[in-house]
N, C-alpha and C positions, 0 to 999 in steps of 0.2 A: 162607868163611873163618874161622876161630876168632879172637877178640881176640887181640892181641899185648899182654904185658907188657912196659912200656917205663921206662927211667929218668927222671925228670922232666928231667934235665939234655939229653934227647934230643929235647924237644917239637918243636924245630922241624924235624926227621925227618919229623914226622907232620902238621904243619899245610902245607895247599895254599899255595903260593908266591902271593902277591897276592890271595888269596882274603879273603871275607868270613867272620868267625867270630861267632857267636853265644855268647856267655859268661852262664852262668847266674850272676847276680848276687844280691842281697840276702843272706838267710841261706843260699843254696845255692851260694855262690861257694866254690871251692876255694882257699884260700890258698896251698895248695902249688903247684897249676898256676899260679896267677897269679905267684907267684914265679918260677916256670920261664920263664914267658913273658919277664917283664922280663929275667931272666939272659940269654936267649938273644940280646937284643940285635938287632945287624945282621944275623944269619942268617935273622931273620924277614923282612926286607926289606919291601915296601910293603903290609902286611896291614892290613885294615880290621876292627876289633874293635866289636861292639854287645851292649848289654843293659841290663837294668836295674839301674843302678849307684846304690846308696843313699847319701845323704851320713852321715856318722858311722859307717857300717858297711864299705863297701868302699872299700879304701883304696890300691889299686893303680890306675895311669892306663892300663896296657896300651901306652903309648906307648915300646915297647921298642927300636924301631929309628927312624932320621931320617924313614923315610918311612912309619911306621906313623900310621893314623889311628883316631880313634873315633868312631862316632857313638853319641850318648847320649841320653836321654830326661829324665834328671835332671842335676843338676851337683853332683858331689862336689869339694870343694878340690882334690884332685890334678888333676882333669879342668880345673878353671876356670882353672888356670895356662895352658892353652894354647887355652882357648876363643876361637874365631873364627879359629885357625890348623889346627893339625892335629885339633882337637876341635871337632867339630859338634852343636849341641844341638837336637833336633828337637821343637819344643813340641806334641806330639800327646797326646791322651789314649788311655787304654789301648785302647779299640775301634779306634782309628786307628793306633796302634802295632801291633797284630795285623794291620791290614790291610796294613800296609807290609812286615811281615815276611813275611806271606803272598805279597807280589808281588814280592818281590826275590830274588834269587839268594844263598843262603846256603851256604858250602861246607864248614864246620865248626862242630861243637858241642864246647864245653868244659864239662864239667858235672861236679858231684859227684853220686853215688848211694850208697845201702845195698849190702851186699852182696847177691847173689841169694839168694832164697828157695828153699824147696824144687822151685817150679817153674821157677827158674831166671831170675826176674824182678827186676830191681833197682828200688827205690822212689826217687822223686826227693825224698823226706823233706819238709822245709817249705818248699820252693821248686818249686812244681809250674807257676807260671803261663804260661810260653811253651815251655820245653823240650819239656814234655809233648806239646804239640800237635804241635810242628814237626820233632821228631827224625826221624819216618820219612822226612821229604823231604830230609833232610841227608845227604849222602854219608859224611862223616868223622866220627865220633862219639868223643870222646877222654873218658874219664872218670877221675874220683878216686873209687875205691871207699873209702868211708870206714865203718869198722865202728861208730863212734860216731854216726853219723847216725841220727836217728829215722825210723822205716818209717811211713808214713802210708797210710791208706785213702783210697779214692775214685778218683784216677786208676789206670789200670792198670800206668804205669812203662814201663822199658825191658828188653827181654829181655838178659841179659847176653850173649848169641851174637850180638846187634846191634851191640854195641860194635866200634870199630874197634881201639882200644889203650886200655890203662888202666894206671894206678899204684894201688897197694893200701897205703892207709897210714891209721891211725887218727888222727883230730885231733878235738880234743874241740868240743862245742858246750857254751860255758861263757860264753855272753853274759849280761849283767845288765840288769835293767830298771832305770828311773830311779825308784828308790824314795823320792827325797826329798819330805816334806811341802810341798804347794804350795797355800796358803790360796786365791789367785785361781781356781785351776783348781778347787778344791773348791766355791768358790763360784757359778762358771759351772755347774757340773754340778747345782748345787741348783736352778738356774733351768731347767735342760734336763729334768731328771728326771721332774717332773710332766706334761710333754706324752707321756710313753710309758708305755704301758700293758701290763699282762699279756697275754702272746700276741704280743707285736710281734715282728717280725723286724729285726734291726739291722745297719746298715753303719757302721763307724768306723775311722780311721785307728789309728795308735799315737802316743804323746805323752801329755804331761802333761793336757791338757785331755780328749782322748777316753777316756784311762784312767781321770779322775776320773769322767766320765760313766757309764762301765760300772760303777765301783766303787759309784756312787749307786743303781744297778739291782739290788743283791744281793736286795733286799725282792721283788722282782716274780716273777712266776711265767710258765712256759710260753715263755720268750724262746727266739727263735732268733737266730743270727748269719749273715749272707750277706755276705760282705766280700771285697774283695781283700786285705786284709791283718789280722791279729789278733796281739795282744800279750798279755802275760802276765794282762792283765784278764778275759779270758775264763775263765781257770782260776779265778778269783774267783767269777764266775757259776755256774761248775759247783759248786764246792765248798760254795755257798751255796744250792744247789738251785733256782737261779733258771732254769736251761735247761730247755727241754722234754726228755721222755724220748726215747731213743734217739739217732740221729745229729741233732744240734742245731746244729752248727756248719759251715757250709761256706766255705771260703778258698782263696786261691791260695798265700799266704804267711805264714808266722809268724815274727817276730821278737821275740825277749825272753830269758829266761833258762832255765836248765836245768830249773826246775820247768816252763816252756811246753812245752820239747821233749819232756819226758817226758809229759806230758798228751796231747799230740796224737798219741800211738800209740794212744789209747782209740777206742772204737767212738763215741764222741760226735763225732768230727771226720773230716770228708771235705775232701780237697784235689782241687782240680779246676783246669783250664786256664782262663787268662782267657775263652776262647770262652764259658764257663760263667759265671765268677763276674762277668764286667763286661757280660753280654749284655743289653741293654737290655729286649728282650721278655722274656727269663727274670725279670727285675727287676721289670718292671710287672706279672708273673703272681702275685707273692708278696703276700698280703693283709697289711694293718697293716705295710708296710714304712716303714722310718723311715731315711733316709740322714743320718749326723751328719758334717759335714766342718769343718774348720778354716780360717782365712784369716789372712792378715798384715794385712789391712784390708777394710774394708766402709765404700762411701760412701753417702750420705745417699739415693741411688736404691735402694740395695738391691743393689749390683754388689759381688762379693768379688773381692779380689786375692791370688793366693797364690803368685806365680812371681818377685817381685822384692822383695829386702829393702834395708836401708840400704847395703849393698855391693854391689848390683847382681843380677843373675841368679842365684836359687838354686834352681829348681825347673821343673817343667813341670806341666801342668794334672793329670798324673796319672789317677785314676779317678773324681774329683769329676763331672765332666760325665756321665759314663756312668750312676753312681748316682741322680743327680738329675733325668736324662731318665728313667730307667726309674721312678723314685717318681712322676715327675709324670704320666707315661702311665698309671700303675696306680692312681692317687689315693692315694699315701702322702704321708709328711710328710717336708718336706726342712728340715733345721736346719744352721745357721751358728753356731759357737761360737768365741770368740775372747775374749781380754783387752781390756779397753777402752783399756789405754794400753800404750806401750812406752817404753824409756830412762828408767825410774824415774818414769814419770808426765808426762815432759815432753812426748811425743809420742803424739797422738790416733790411735786406729789405727780409731776411727768417723770418716771424712773428708768433704772436700767434694766434691761431683762434679769431676771434670778435675784434682785434686790428688794423685790415687792414683798412685804408681810403677808402672810395668809394665802389661802387658797385662790385661784383664778376664778372669778364669777362669771366674766364673758370673754371667750376666746378672742385671739386675733383676727377671726373671720366673723366676730358678732356685731361689729360697728362700723357704720360709714363715715361717720362725721365725730370729730372729738373736737369740743370746744372748751377755752379758757378764757379769761378775760383778755389775753393777748391774740385771740384770733381762733379761726376755726379751721381745722385741718381734714382735708377731704383725703382720706386714705384707701379709697375703693381703687383697685387695679394697681397699686404702688407696689414696688419692689421693697424688699426689707430695706436697703439703704434710703430708698425715696419716702418710705414710712418714717424712718429714724428722723430724716431731715425735717420732714413736715412736723412731726411733733416737737422737735427741739425748737422749732419756730415759734410755737406757742408756749413754750415753758417761760417760767420767769426768768427775766434776762440774766440775773445773777447766776443762775445754775446752767445757762446754756454751753457755756464752754466746757464745764466738766462734762455735760451729757455727751457733748459731741466726741471728747477724748474717750469716755467710757464706750461710746457705742464701736469705735474704731476697733479700742481693744477686744469688744464682743465679736464685732463682725469679721476679724481676723480669723476666728475660730470655725467660721461658717464653711 
């Protein structure tokens, strides 16, 4: 049966009553269809929506009806309002997210794609992570065909003929990167960059600190990127000649500005599902792999905490456990980079064991280098006391005395 064109106002007619819907989130979210879902209201009944909803980017809750539910892996402000009620946050790393999506019934897919090419195939553009793998197993496929969406290489996409129903409307990709100067992020980057050599393959997230680290590497050569997520800074590497020749960037999602979305259409970029980007065996097989992740806090044992902030739950473990596990298996390097303090310097982000908020995201054996604006601590092969001493040395100076005293009290119990 040929795909049917429909009006957004009629989306409730195409979604299976009481079903579970996988929504392409991040930069691949269709705001047009998200608004249509919200406007459908009680006509949707007891539907469950799930997907990768990114704070600051995805602004719809999908809680259109009183009986609607959301299963999420990250916590956006709209979803946090009903967390523990109609919203359930599942604290899974990417490999476990994939395992869950593979083992549950998904009744419909809502996605955004490019217009079909000469062979009749639509691209998932800058958000390939899960939809690209699971669409063949989902019976109802609803798409927003967006002519402004960048077409990316790597994944084979979805045939137009495989869609159930579609809306065709151009909607711009006009995201803006955080281009404000950040001396702290630049200082952290200055301590991380010496650990990264020519020919390395990098994994980072997006944000001020990861972005500053990549910008600090524009003088390197033959770099590659293998990451779940890329931002504008990969374009800086490309334009500086820092990337290896040919296809040098493998990613699942791109989030950034129009500059990034133009660049990812080039042959240097390949977008592939999480089954590839986050596969630990694949990562382990990459020579000179460097996993660079951030954290909200690191304690003096070397444990990293990334999921709870001052106002409670803000994230899940994400891809960091997968990349660090792959790097460890393959002999790569694992870096945690974070500012030394928060709240204007009043709160140390290098903390005492047992004092950190939330669950441990990365254990004490999951990191090699921990860097702040005050230096980089190589904690490999160190005793507990040596680890604590190295981490106190990169804490904000105003907190070092208290951390040293607190560690002595803690160590006395060991």
